[in-house]
C-alpha positions as CSV (number, residue, x, y, z in Angstrom):
1,X,69.4,119.9,126.2
2,X,68.0,118.4,122.6
3,X,68.0,115.1,123.0
4,X,66.2,113.6,120.0
5,X,68.8,114.2,117.1
6,X,71.0,111.1,116.1
7,X,74.4,112.5,114.6
8,X,77.2,110.5,113.8
9,X,80.8,111.8,113.1
10,X,83.1,109.3,110.9
11,X,86.6,109.6,110.8
12,X,89.0,107.7,108.6
13,X,91.6,106.2,110.4
14,X,95.1,107.8,109.5
15,X,93.5,108.4,106.1
16,X,96.6,109.7,103.9
17,X,99.1,106.9,105.4
18,X,96.6,104.3,105.4
19,X,95.7,104.9,101.8
20,X,99.4,104.3,100.8
21,X,99.8,101.3,103.0
22,X,96.6,99.8,101.3
23,X,97.6,100.7,97.5
24,X,101.6,99.7,98.5
25,X,101.5,97.0,100.8
26,X,105.2,96.6,101.4
27,X,104.4,99.9,103.4
28,X,102.1,97.9,106.1
29,X,103.2,97.4,109.5
30,X,106.1,100.4,108.9
31,X,106.4,103.8,110.1
32,X,105.2,106.0,107.4
33,X,104.9,109.8,107.0
34,X,103.0,111.4,104.0
35,X,104.6,114.7,102.8
36,X,107.8,116.1,105.2
37,X,111.3,114.8,103.9
38,X,114.4,117.4,105.4
39,X,112.4,120.4,104.4
40,X,108.6,119.3,104.5
41,X,105.5,119.0,106.5
42,X,104.1,115.9,107.9
43,X,100.6,115.9,106.1
44,X,99.8,112.5,107.8
45,X,101.3,109.6,110.3
46,X,100.8,106.1,110.1
47,X,99.9,104.7,113.5
48,X,103.4,103.0,113.4
49,X,105.3,106.4,113.0
50,X,102.8,108.0,115.7
51,X,104.1,105.4,118.5
52,X,107.5,107.5,118.0
53,X,105.8,110.7,118.3
54,X,105.5,111.7,114.7
55,X,102.2,114.0,114.0
56,X,100.8,115.5,111.0
57,X,101.9,119.3,110.7
58,X,105.2,118.3,112.0
59,X,108.3,119.6,110.2
60,X,109.8,116.8,108.2
61,X,113.1,117.0,109.9
62,X,111.7,116.5,113.7
63,X,109.9,113.8,112.7
64,X,113.1,112.0,111.2
65,X,114.8,112.9,114.3
66,X,112.1,111.1,116.4
67,X,111.9,108.1,113.9
68,X,115.1,107.6,112.1
69,X,113.6,104.6,110.2
70,X,110.6,106.4,108.9
71,X,109.6,106.3,105.4
72,X,108.4,109.2,103.3
73,X,106.2,109.3,100.4
74,X,105.1,112.3,98.7
75,X,101.4,113.2,99.0
76,X,98.9,111.7,96.1
77,X,95.9,114.3,96.7
78,X,94.4,113.0,93.7
79,X,94.1,109.5,95.0
80,X,92.7,110.4,98.5
81,X,90.2,112.5,96.8
82,X,89.0,109.6,94.8
83,X,89.1,107.3,97.6
84,X,86.9,110.2,99.8
85,X,84.5,110.1,96.8
86,X,83.8,106.7,97.3
87,X,83.3,106.9,101.2
88,X,80.9,109.7,100.6
89,X,78.7,107.8,98.3
90,X,78.1,105.1,101.1
91,X,77.2,108.2,103.5
92,X,74.4,109.2,100.6
93,X,72.8,105.5,100.7
94,X,71.9,106.4,104.3
95,X,70.9,110.0,104.9
96,X,71.3,113.6,102.5
97,X,72.1,115.2,105.4
98,X,76.3,114.9,105.1
99,X,78.5,117.7,106.3
100,X,81.9,116.6,105.1
101,X,84.9,118.7,107.0
102,X,87.5,117.5,105.0
103,X,88.5,114.5,102.6
104,X,88.6,112.0,105.5
105,X,85.7,113.0,108.0
106,X,82.0,114.1,108.0
107,X,79.0,114.4,110.2
108,X,75.8,112.6,109.4
109,X,72.2,113.5,110.8
110,X,70.6,110.2,110.7
111,X,67.7,110.9,112.7
112,X,65.8,110.5,109.8
113,X,67.5,107.9,107.2
114,X,66.9,106.4,103.8
115,X,67.2,102.9,105.2
116,X,64.6,103.2,108.2
117,X,66.9,102.0,110.6
118,X,66.2,102.6,114.0
119,X,69.6,102.4,115.7
120,X,72.2,105.1,115.0
121,X,74.9,102.7,116.5
122,X,73.9,99.9,114.1
123,X,74.2,102.5,111.0
124,X,77.7,103.8,112.1
125,X,78.5,100.0,112.2
126,X,77.2,99.4,108.6
127,X,78.8,102.3,107.1
128,X,82.1,101.1,108.7
129,X,81.8,97.7,107.3
130,X,80.7,99.2,103.9
131,X,83.9,101.3,104.0
132,X,86.2,98.6,104.7
133,X,84.6,96.2,101.9
134,X,84.9,98.8,99.5
135,X,88.0,100.6,100.2
136,X,90.1,98.4,102.4
137,X,90.5,101.3,104.9
138,X,89.1,101.5,108.3
139,X,87.2,104.3,110.2
140,X,86.2,105.1,113.6
141,X,82.7,106.8,114.3
142,X,81.1,108.7,117.3
143,X,77.3,109.0,117.9
144,X,75.4,110.8,120.1
145,X,73.0,113.8,119.9
146,X,75.0,116.8,118.4
147,X,78.2,117.4,116.6
148,X,80.2,118.3,119.3
149,X,79.5,115.2,121.3
150,X,79.7,112.7,118.3
151,X,83.2,114.7,117.3
152,X,84.4,113.7,121.0
153,X,83.1,110.3,120.5
154,X,84.6,109.5,117.6
155,X,88.2,110.0,119.0
156,X,87.6,107.7,121.8
157,X,88.2,103.9,120.4
158,X,90.4,104.8,117.3
159,X,91.6,103.3,115.5
160,X,88.5,101.2,114.1
161,X,86.3,101.5,116.8
162,X,83.1,103.4,117.7
163,X,81.5,104.8,120.9
164,X,78.0,105.9,121.7
165,X,77.3,109.0,124.3
166,X,73.9,108.2,125.0
167,X,71.6,111.3,126.3
168,X,71.6,109.4,130.0
169,X,75.6,109.3,130.0
170,X,76.2,112.8,128.6
171,X,76.6,114.7,131.8
172,X,78.8,112.0,133.6
173,X,81.0,111.7,130.3
174,X,81.6,115.4,130.0
175,X,82.5,115.6,133.7
176,X,85.2,113.1,133.5
177,X,86.3,114.5,130.0
178,X,90.3,115.8,130.3
179,X,89.8,119.6,128.8
180,X,92.4,118.9,126.3
181,X,89.8,116.4,124.9
182,X,87.1,118.9,124.2
183,X,86.7,119.7,120.7
184,X,87.7,123.2,119.4
185,X,90.3,123.3,122.9
186,X,93.7,123.7,121.8
187,X,97.3,123.4,123.1
188,X,97.2,126.8,124.4
189,X,93.8,127.0,125.8
190,X,94.1,124.0,127.6
191,X,97.5,125.1,128.8
192,X,95.9,128.2,130.2
193,X,92.8,126.3,131.6
194,X,95.6,123.9,133.5
195,X,97.1,127.3,134.8
196,X,93.5,128.2,136.2
197,X,93.4,124.3,137.6
198,X,90.9,123.3,135.3
199,X,91.7,119.7,134.1
200,X,88.5,118.1,133.7
201,X,85.0,119.1,132.6
202,X,83.9,118.9,136.2
203,X,86.5,121.8,136.8
204,X,85.1,123.8,134.0
205,X,81.7,123.4,135.4
206,X,82.3,125.2,138.1
207,X,82.8,128.4,136.4
208,X,80.0,130.7,135.9
209,X,79.3,132.2,132.3
210,X,80.5,135.4,133.4
211,X,83.7,133.8,134.7
212,X,84.1,132.2,131.5
213,X,83.9,135.1,129.1
214,X,86.1,137.3,131.2
215,X,88.5,134.8,131.0
216,X,88.0,133.5,127.2
217,X,86.1,136.4,125.5
218,X,83.6,134.6,123.2
219,X,84.8,131.4,123.6
220,X,83.4,131.2,127.1
221,X,80.0,131.0,126.0
222,X,80.9,127.8,123.8
223,X,82.6,126.2,126.9
224,X,79.9,127.1,129.1
225,X,77.8,125.1,126.9
226,X,79.5,122.1,125.8
227,X,80.6,121.0,129.2
228,X,76.5,120.9,129.6
229,X,76.2,118.7,126.7
230,X,74.7,121.6,124.7
231,X,75.7,122.4,121.0
232,X,72.7,123.3,119.1
233,X,74.6,123.4,115.3
234,X,72.8,121.3,112.7
235,X,74.5,119.3,110.1
236,X,75.1,121.5,107.1
237,X,74.9,119.7,103.7
238,X,75.2,122.5,101.7
239,X,77.5,125.6,103.1
240,X,77.7,128.7,101.3
241,X,80.8,128.8,99.4
242,X,82.8,131.7,99.9
243,X,85.9,131.1,98.1
244,X,87.7,128.6,95.5
245,X,91.5,127.7,96.2
246,X,94.1,125.5,94.8
247,X,97.3,125.3,96.9
248,X,100.4,123.4,96.1
249,X,103.0,122.3,98.9
250,X,106.5,121.4,97.0
251,X,108.6,118.4,97.7
252,X,111.6,120.6,97.3
253,X,111.5,124.1,97.9
254,X,111.3,126.7,95.4
255,X,114.5,128.5,95.0
256,X,114.2,131.4,92.3
257,X,111.6,133.4,90.6
258,X,111.6,131.6,87.5
259,X,110.3,128.2,89.7
260,X,107.7,130.0,91.4
261,X,106.0,131.7,88.0
262,X,106.4,128.2,86.5
263,X,104.3,127.0,89.5
264,X,101.9,130.0,89.4
265,X,101.0,129.1,85.9
266,X,99.8,125.8,87.0
267,X,98.1,126.6,89.8
268,X,96.2,129.4,87.8
269,X,95.3,126.8,85.3
270,X,93.7,124.5,88.0
271,X,92.3,127.2,89.6
272,X,90.2,127.7,86.1
273,X,89.2,124.0,85.9
274,X,87.7,124.1,89.5
275,X,85.8,127.6,88.6
276,X,84.7,126.0,85.2
277,X,83.0,122.8,86.8
278,X,81.1,124.9,88.9
279,X,80.4,127.9,86.9
280,X,81.8,130.5,89.4
281,X,83.5,133.8,88.9
282,X,85.0,136.3,91.6
283,X,86.3,139.7,91.8
284,X,89.2,139.1,94.7
285,X,92.3,137.1,93.9
286,X,94.5,136.3,97.2
287,X,98.1,135.0,96.8
288,X,99.5,133.0,99.4
289,X,102.9,132.2,100.0
290,X,104.7,130.1,102.9
291,X,108.4,130.0,103.2
292,X,110.9,127.4,104.0
293,X,110.8,128.9,107.6
294,X,107.0,128.4,107.6
295,X,106.3,131.9,107.9
296,X,103.4,133.1,105.7
297,X,102.5,136.0,103.7
298,X,99.1,136.8,101.6
299,X,98.5,139.7,99.2
300,X,95.3,140.4,97.2
301,X,94.0,142.3,94.4
302,X,89.8,143.3,94.3
303,X,88.7,144.7,91.2
304,X,85.2,145.8,90.0
305,X,84.9,143.2,87.1
306,X,85.0,139.5,87.8
307,X,88.5,138.0,86.9
308,X,88.7,136.2,83.2
309,X,90.5,132.8,83.6
310,X,93.9,131.4,83.9
311,X,95.9,134.2,82.2
312,X,94.2,136.8,84.3
313,X,94.8,135.0,87.5
314,X,98.7,134.4,86.6
315,X,99.5,137.6,85.4
316,X,97.9,139.4,88.8
317,X,99.6,136.5,90.7
318,X,102.9,137.8,89.2
319,X,102.0,141.3,90.4
320,X,101.0,140.0,94.0
321,X,104.3,138.2,93.9
322,X,106.6,141.3,93.3
323,X,105.1,143.3,96.3
324,X,106.5,140.4,98.8
325,X,108.5,141.8,101.7
326,X,111.5,139.5,101.5
327,X,112.9,136.9,99.5
328,X,113.4,132.9,100.8
329,X,113.0,129.4,99.5
330,X,109.3,129.3,99.1
331,X,107.5,125.7,100.1
332,X,103.9,126.4,99.3
333,X,102.0,128.7,96.7
334,X,98.2,128.9,96.5
335,X,95.7,131.2,94.5
336,X,92.3,131.9,95.9
337,X,89.3,133.4,94.6
338,X,86.5,135.3,96.6
339,X,83.8,137.7,96.3
340,X,82.0,135.0,94.3
341,X,78.8,135.2,91.9
342,X,77.2,133.1,94.2
343,X,73.7,134.5,96.0
344,X,73.3,133.2,99.4
345,X,70.5,131.0,99.6
346,X,69.0,130.7,103.4
347,X,68.0,127.1,104.1
348,X,65.3,126.2,106.6
349,X,66.0,122.9,107.9
350,X,63.2,121.0,109.9
351,X,64.3,119.1,112.9
352,X,61.8,115.9,113.0
353,X,61.4,115.1,116.7
354,X,61.8,111.1,117.3
355,X,62.0,109.3,120.4
356,X,65.8,108.3,121.4
357,X,65.2,105.0,123.3
358,X,66.2,103.1,119.8
359,X,69.4,104.9,119.6
360,X,71.2,101.8,120.8
């Protein structure tokens, strides 16, 4: 087990909902869902709404049944991106080794950092303080020797808290951890493990590598290692981009083809804007459709030459739309371009060995 790295996982608290409550003070302290409504899906829920069982990815109708007083607001993704960029600027003041996972969370490798601070705990505390001062929002942090442990730790004292899992505490911590708290173990896998009488890390640790591979396939190797505190994935600040996508979830379902084509034109134009900023082109275009009943359909076209701008995207998207197998109200449309003109670059990452005594 490599114990000389210092990894922080920063996770904003109920990010979309917290932004809305910050920007509109009259929403503070009230159960709030971003997205949803009768036919949509909840994108985020405030902590007040979570007390009623409202969760992200829950159908809006279910959320309102659980919490009749729920306030539903439209998402403002441009605003969330704007604040996310502010937060990332703070990260980069401490380290260039930042791996964003989404708008509201990221890994930071602070083994070596720009402030020459010895304690990863102090760095996480300072970052959270700066985020609150500059955005009015709270964040939670997890600190440990690898990404898996840092991710688990950041969820431990939410909201607005942090936890360190020191190398001397790892094995005991993992043995006591409920299996559903393991990052990478979803509800279905957790239920399967429960059926096998695996309820905590200590139960998982009793299984041999061969047993876990037989039971869970390739994931068995992952489970065998992480329960022993082993996770060697490095913080990757520059992921190789494989696709560029634009998706739009609609406040009201689209009921006719005219409305669909109008939205496809808007999405095609947005896709061109995103591509032009990065000078990216691609040869494969994929149309994604999500219907009112949450069934999903995708269809792609790949060609020998690069697609050429929004009109090309739009005309191709129309043809792909005509291939759909059925007509139902549409709640989401998306276009993504892949097979890009980006040459892959291998990165060489040097892990500097630094004693762990000053982690706390």
